[in-house]
C-alpha positions as CSV (number, residue, x, y, z in Angstrom):
1,M,-2.7,27.8,-43.2
2,I,-2.7,28.6,-39.2
3,K,-3.9,25.7,-37.4
4,M,-6.4,26.5,-35.2
5,S,-7.1,24.6,-31.6
6,A,-10.2,22.8,-30.9
7,Y,-11.0,25.3,-28.3
8,K,-10.7,28.3,-30.6
9,K,-12.7,26.5,-33.2
10,S,-15.5,25.7,-30.8
11,S,-15.3,29.3,-29.7
12,L,-15.5,30.5,-33.5
13,A,-18.3,28.1,-34.1
14,G,-20.1,29.5,-30.8
15,V,-19.9,32.9,-32.0
16,A,-21.2,32.6,-35.3
17,I,-24.2,30.9,-34.2
18,L,-25.0,33.3,-31.3
19,S,-24.7,35.9,-33.9
20,I,-26.8,34.3,-36.4
21,A,-29.4,33.6,-33.5
22,L,-29.1,37.1,-32.0
23,L,-29.7,38.4,-36.2
24,G,-32.3,36.6,-36.1
25,G,-34.1,37.7,-33.2
26,C,-33.5,41.4,-34.3
27,A,-30.6,41.6,-32.0
28,S,-28.9,45.0,-31.7
29,T,-25.5,46.3,-32.9
30,G,-24.1,46.5,-29.6
31,D,-25.2,42.6,-28.8
32,L,-23.3,41.6,-32.0
33,N,-20.4,43.7,-30.6
34,K,-20.6,42.2,-27.4
35,A,-20.6,38.8,-28.8
36,Q,-17.7,39.5,-31.0
37,S,-15.7,41.1,-28.1
38,T,-16.1,38.1,-26.2
39,A,-15.6,35.6,-28.9
40,Q,-12.1,37.7,-29.2
41,Q,-11.2,37.2,-25.7
42,A,-12.0,33.5,-25.9
43,S,-9.8,33.4,-28.7
44,D,-7.0,35.1,-27.2
45,K,-6.8,33.2,-24.4
46,A,-6.9,30.2,-26.2
47,D,-3.7,31.9,-28.0
48,Q,-2.2,32.3,-24.8
49,A,-2.7,28.7,-23.7
50,N,-1.3,27.4,-27.0
51,A,2.0,29.8,-26.3
52,A,2.1,28.6,-22.6
53,A,1.7,24.8,-23.9
54,A,4.3,25.4,-26.1
55,A,6.8,27.0,-23.8
56,A,6.3,24.3,-21.6
57,K,7.0,21.9,-24.3
58,T,10.2,23.4,-24.8
59,A,11.3,23.5,-21.5
60,A,10.5,19.4,-21.2
61,D,12.3,18.9,-24.2
62,Q,15.5,20.8,-22.7
63,A,14.9,18.9,-19.6
64,A,14.9,15.6,-21.2
65,Q,18.1,16.5,-23.4
66,K,20.0,17.6,-20.3
67,A,18.9,14.4,-18.5
68,D,20.2,12.6,-21.1
69,Q,23.5,14.4,-21.0
70,A,23.5,13.7,-17.4
71,N,22.7,10.0,-17.9
72,A,25.6,9.6,-20.4
73,T,28.2,11.6,-18.0
74,A,27.4,9.0,-15.3
75,E,27.7,6.2,-17.7
76,Q,31.3,7.5,-18.8
77,A,32.1,7.9,-14.9
78,K,31.1,4.4,-14.3
79,S,33.3,3.0,-17.2
80,T,36.1,5.1,-16.0
81,A,35.4,4.3,-12.4
82,D,35.3,0.6,-13.3
83,A,38.7,0.6,-15.2
84,A,40.2,2.2,-12.1
85,K,38.8,-0.6,-9.7
86,A,40.2,-3.0,-12.4
87,E,43.7,-1.2,-12.4
88,A,43.9,-1.2,-8.7
89,D,42.7,-4.9,-8.3
90,K,45.4,-6.2,-10.4
91,A,47.8,-3.6,-8.8
92,M,46.7,-5.4,-5.5
93,Q,47.1,-9.1,-7.2
94,E,50.7,-8.0,-7.7
95,V,51.5,-6.9,-4.2
96,D,50.1,-10.0,-2.9
97,E,52.1,-11.8,-5.3
98,L,55.4,-10.0,-4.5
99,A,54.7,-10.3,-0.7
100,Q,54.6,-14.2,-0.9
101,K,57.8,-14.3,-3.0
102,I,59.3,-12.3,-0.2
103,D,57.9,-14.6,2.6
104,R,59.3,-17.5,0.5
105,M,62.6,-16.0,0.3
106,F,62.4,-14.9,3.8
107,K,62.1,-18.6,4.5
108,K,64.8,-20.0,2.9
109,T,67.3,-17.6,4.2
110,M,66.1,-18.7,7.6
111,Q,66.6,-22.4,6.8
112,K,70.1,-21.6,5.9
């Protein structure tokens, strides 16, 4: 079964009511054809609006997916940066310890 939007349903209902009213008032075939044409145009515009909304939803879904991927990449980059910082801090600590050791050795040799 094909889903119909509320706008399309109300358009078709309006045309049906208009058609009945025109028939009750001895409307001409031209009036009925004009009403039917107007209803068809409204229905076509509703279909176009639905297609545009579906395309916009698809684009929004794709944008959300790309944003999620970018966020995951950023998290990985942060994790890598944190690991690199930890390694650099460790290396700096080792350099400081080595410098202190050299200073102690130099002081010992100066005292002799």
